[in-house]
N, C-alpha and C positions, 0 to 999 in steps of 0.2 A: 542507381539513384539513391541519394540519402533522403530518408523520410522519417520525421519525428511522429510518433504515435501518441496514444493516450498517456503513456508512462515514460516518454522520452524517446531516444534513439537506441534501438537494440538490434544487433546483428550477430551472425555467426563469426567467431574469431577466425581470421585468415581468409574469409570470404568477402564480406563487406565491412566487417570491423577490422580496419587496416590502419596503419600509420598515416597513409595519405588522406583517408577520409576523416580521421581525427583532426588532422591539421587543417583540412578544409573547413570543418565545423568551427574550429577555433578562429580561423581567419574571418569567417562569416560573422561570428559573434562579435569579434573586435570591431567590425564595421558598423555594428548596431549600437555599440556602447558610447554613451555620452560622457561617462566617467572612465577613469583609467585604472580601476582596481577591481579585483574579483577574488572570491574564495573558491579554492579547489580542494577536493578530497577524493578518496578512493576506498574501495572495499577489498576483500580478500580474493577476488576472482583472478584467474590467470590473465596476466598482462595489465591488470588495473593500475598498479604503480607506474609501470613503464608508460602507459597511455596518459596518465596524469602529467608526466614529464613532457611528453610530446605536446600535449595541450598547452602547457605553460610555455614551451619553446615557441610555439606558433603564435600565442598571444603576445609574447615579448617582442616578436618581430614587428608587431604593430604598436609597440610602446605601452602595452598593458602590464601592470604589476599584479602578481598573484600572491595571495595569502594562502600558503600551502599547509594543509594538515598532513604532515609527512609520516603517517602511520595509518594502517587500515582502520577505518572509522565507520560507524553507523551513518546512514544517510541523514537521520534526524540531527546528528551532531553537526554535520556540514550545513544543514539548513539553519540551525541555531547560530553557527558562526557567521553565516551570511547576514543574519539579523543583527548579531552583536557588532560586527564590523561595518554595518550599514552600507554594504556595497550594492551597486546596481544589479549585479548578477552573482550567482554562485553556481557551481557545477560539481556533480559527483560522477566519478567513473564507476559505473555499476550496471548490471542487467537485472538487478533486484532478485526476483524469484524465478527468472528464466533458467532453462537447463544450463549446465556447466559449459557447453560449447559456445554460449553467448557472452558478449559483453556490450557495454553501451554507455550512454551519457544522459544524465538527468540534469535539467536546467532549472534554476530557481531565480526569482526576482527579489527586489528589495523587501526586507521584512522576513525573508526565508520562506517564501511561499512558492508553490509550483508555478512554473511559467505558464501563462495563459495560452489559449489556442492561437491568438493573434501573434504572440511571440514565437511559438513553435512553427507556425506556418511561414513566418518571415525567415526564420533560421533555416528551414527546409529549402526555401527558394534561393536564399543567398548562398547556402552551402553548395548547391548544385551549379551555381554560376561561377564558382571559384575556378579559374583556369590556370593560375600560377601560384599554387600554395607555397607559403613562405614560413620559415622557422629559422631560429638560430640555436647554436649549441647551448646546453645547459650551463656550461662553464661561463659562457658569455652572458647568459641570463643572470647568473650570480654576480659576476663582475659588474654588471650594469645595475645591480641592486633592484632587479625586477621580479625577485621572488623573496618572500619573507615567510619563514616557517613559524607556524602558530600551533598552540595546543589549547583548544577551548573546552577540554574535557571537564575540568573542575567546575567551570562556570555553568556548563550544561547540567552536571549532576546537582549542583547547588540550586539551580533554577527549578528542577523537579522537586527536590527535597523541600523547597520553600512553599510548594503548593499542596503538599500532602500532609496528613495528620500523622507525624512521626510517632508521637506518644501512643496513639491508638494502636498503631501497628506493633510497636514494641510490646505492648501489653497483651497482644493476641497470641504470641509465641507460635508463629506459623513455621511449618517445615515445608520448604519449597524446592522443587527439582527444576533446573533450567536446562533447556536444550537450544543452544544457539544455531543448531543445524550447520555446524562448521563455518558459521558466518561471523559477524562482528559485534554481537551484543553482549558477550561474556563479561567484559570488564565493567560496562555500564550497569548491567543488571545486578551483578554480584556486589558491586559497590553500594548500590541503593539498598539492596536486601540486607547486606551486612550492617549498614548504618542504622537500619530500622530493626536490627536484632532478630531477623529471621534466620532460621537454620537453613543453609543453602548447600546444595550439591549440584554438580555440573556433569552433563554428558555431551558427547559429540562437540568437544571444544577445540580440538586441534585444527591446525591450518590444513585444509584439504580442498584444493581447487576443483575437485570432482564432487564435492559435497557428499562424500560417502556413497556415491553411486545413485543418489536419489535426487528428486527435484527439491530445491531448497525453498519450499513453501510449506507453511505449517497447516496441514490439512489432516483429516481423519485417515487418509491413505498413507501419510508419510510419518506419522508419529506413534507407531505401534510400540517401539521401545519405551518411549516416554510413558505411554498409557500403562504398560505392564509394570514398569518400575514404580510409578506413583502408587499403584495398588499394593504390590508386594512389599515395598518399603514404607508404606503408610505415610505418604506425603499429604499435606493438605491441599496442594496445588501443583500442577505442572505447567511451566511457561515455555513456549517455543516462539522463536522469531525467524523470519525469513532471512535470505542471504545478506541483505543490507539493513535489516532490523527495523524496517518501517511497518511491517505487518506482524500481527500477533496471532498466536494459537494457544488455546487454554485447554488443559485436561483437568477434570474435577477429581475429587478424592476417591471416586468409584471407578476411575479410569475411563470415563466418558469424555469424548471430544465435545467441547462446547462450541457450537457454530458461531462464527463472527456476528451473524444476525442477532443471536441471543446476547452476545457481549455488548454490542452497541446499545441494544434495547435496555439491558441492565444498567449500563452507565448513564444513559439518558434519564431513566427513571430515578436512579440514585441522585443525580445532580438536582433534579426537580423536587423529589420527595424528601431527601435527607439533608442536602446542602442548601435547599431553598433557593436555588438559582431559578431564573426565569428567562425563557427565550425559545426560539424555534430550533428544530433539528434539520440537518441537511443530509439527504441520502441520494444515491444514484438510482436509476430506474430498475436496477437488478438487485436491490436490497429490500429487506423485509418491510411489509406494511404494518407490522406491529408498532413501528415508530409512529405511524399515523394515528394509531389508537391511543398511544401514550400522550402524544401531543394534544389530541382532542380532549382528553381527560383534564389536562391542565390549561386548557384554552390557549394552546400554542399552535403554531403552524408547522407542518412538515413540508419541506421544500424538496422537490424532485429535480435531479440534474441528469445530463448524459453521463455515461461511464467515463472515468478519468478523474483522478483526484484533483486536477487543476480546476475542474468545475465545482467540486465540493469546497475547495479553498475559496474560490470566488464567491460562492453562495454564502459561506460563513461570514465573509466580510460584508457582502451586500445586505444580508438580513440580520446581522448581529446575532448569529446563532450561537448556541452554547456547545453544540457538539455536531460533528459531521462524520459520516463513515460509509463504508461499503462492505458488501457481503464477502469480499476476498480477504478481510482482516485488517484493513487500514482504517484508522480513525484519528480525528483531531479534536481537541477540546479548547474552548475559548481561554485566552490568557497564556497559552503556550506558543509553540511555533505554529505557523499557518499551513502546516502539512501533516501528513500522517507520521506517527511515532509509536512503534510497538513497545518501546521501553517506558515511555510515559504512561501509555495505556495500561501496561502491566502494573505499574506503581499505583495507579488509581483503582484498579481492580482489587489489589491487596488492601488498600485503604477501605474500600467498600466492604470487604469481608470483615475487616477489623471493627469498623463502626457498627455494622449491623449484627455482628457476632453470629453470622450464618455462613455456611459453605456456599460455593458457587452453585453446587447442585441444588441446594435448598432454595437459593435465591431464584434460580431458573424455574423451579416448580412454582414458587410464589407468583412469578411473573406470568406464567401460563394460566394459573388459576384466575388471575385478575383480568388478563387481556385476551385470553383465548389461545388455542393451539394453532401454531403456524408450522407447516411442513414445507421445507424448501428443497429444491432439486437444481443442481447445476451440472450441465453436460456439455462436453466439447467434442467436435467432430472435425477431423482433418478432411481435406478435399483437394482435388486436382484443379488446375486452372479452368478446365472445361466445366467441371462441376460447380465451381464458384460462379461462373457466368450464368449457369442455369439458375442457381439460387438467387442471384441478384435480380434476374429477370422476373422470377416468380414473386419474390418478396417486395422488391422496391421499384420495379418498373411496372409490372402488371398489377402489383399490390393485391395479390390473391391471398386469402387466408383459409385455414381449415374450417370445416363446417361445425364450429362451436355453437353452443346455445347460450342465451342469456348474456350476451356481450353488452357491457356498459359503455366502453370506449376503446378506440383503437388509435395508437399514436405511432408516428414515424420519425420523430426528431432525432433518434439515435437507434437505428435498427427498427424492429417491429415490437410493440408491446400491446398486448390485449388484456384489458381489465374487465372482469365479470361482475355481475350484480351482487355476488356474495363476497366481494373483495378479493377473490382469488385472481391470479394473473399468470400470464406466460409471455416470455419475450424471446426473440431470436435476433442475434446481431453478430457481426464479424468482430473478432478480437482486434484491438488496436496494438497489441504487443506480441501476438503469436498468430501463425497462419491457421486459424481454426474458426469454426462457427460455434457460437455458444447458445444453448437453449436453457433458459432459467424458468422456473415455475414455482409458485407458492399457493398452497391451499390449506384447508383446515384438516385434511386427512391425507395419509400416504396414498390411499387409493385414488383420490381426486387429483393429487399432484402428479402421480404416474400417468393418469389418463391424459392430462394436459400435455405432458412431454411426449408420450407415445403418439398421440394424435398429430402433433407437429412433426415428429420424426417421419411418420408415414406419409404425411402430406408433402414433405420435402424429399421423400425417397432417400432417406439417410440409412445406410446399412450398418449393421452391428460392427463390422470390421473397420468402419470409419470412426468409431467412437474411441476416444482416448481415455 
């Protein structure tokens, strides 16, 4: 079965990520399209370029013209091009931050925003009903003029530069180390940083479809080299992006990994306090409640959504929010593309450092002093099909919960989330992109946070060897 999850369609290469399935998805998408043009792009993963050609060949068999970005590109650039060319749909061949054995497809709709759940549900249904997948050779596609190669890079970079304070950054004389994690952000980030007169160095920049043997997601577990070099070579900042550059990871001048929860909180506070913007913030249910406190101080709302950036994009539009984000490192800001962009987020963080004349480390300390301490924990557990059935029964059929005290509310609209009277919380939900159960928790101390997680682990009989 072909199934789109919270971040698109992702499968193991050679298992379910096959030419036949890519063609089926393209045929299904063609049947949904009212217009006959689409933007297509791809990242550096194994078979990404080839799969983009298969996708185009299948679309062309249905009379659809593709605007092809024919070089490995960040997903945000593909979303930007979807907006620029005003096409009904856009698509990126990528599995984002998944392990190297995966590839997949992300779909975008007009304006360059993530496809809604209604669209992905429909494409799932239609893809599985395709019985006679069709395609034509790429030579025939070109002869029929059903593909046009485009390069939106300069327009994308200019769009970002037009929204940040270039002079402030030039005067800050920042020294920055960039880690693309063998992905696609190198050219975009170095161009922006060089234009704003930052001193820039790069690590892990070569093309490696195995991503150096590590998971291409910028977390504290995967950025040890960046952390060490930032300290030893005295950089002001370390910037990392995931495989397709829509997620961001930051290392401060002391070598500390700055959690994405802190980053989005810093940026929301910066937009309200320094740039004098006004508006709500959108976060998913597994993202910090510090955003709620910041919103409350400025008489704004904090909107909670299910996990999946498509919900954040929709919430941004519905509530005219100024920023939206998630604890995994994706965020979007009003006035840019309607999806997550690690390159733009990094640019805005550098502007924030330049305007405030403070390091990320000091800004994070100031934020904690004003809004309180928030300790966050994210844990993933693999499972067998039998174990999953047990977990589903306990959590979502019988709706049993651990014997916690001082519960304020309990929600089931996307997994289980329990909120307590002191604003701490814990959630348990199945990932929409990987075969794992995730337990998130947040509290005012590490001890309290660990208690919430351990209690849930024990209640669900999760073993240490199941933990990833």
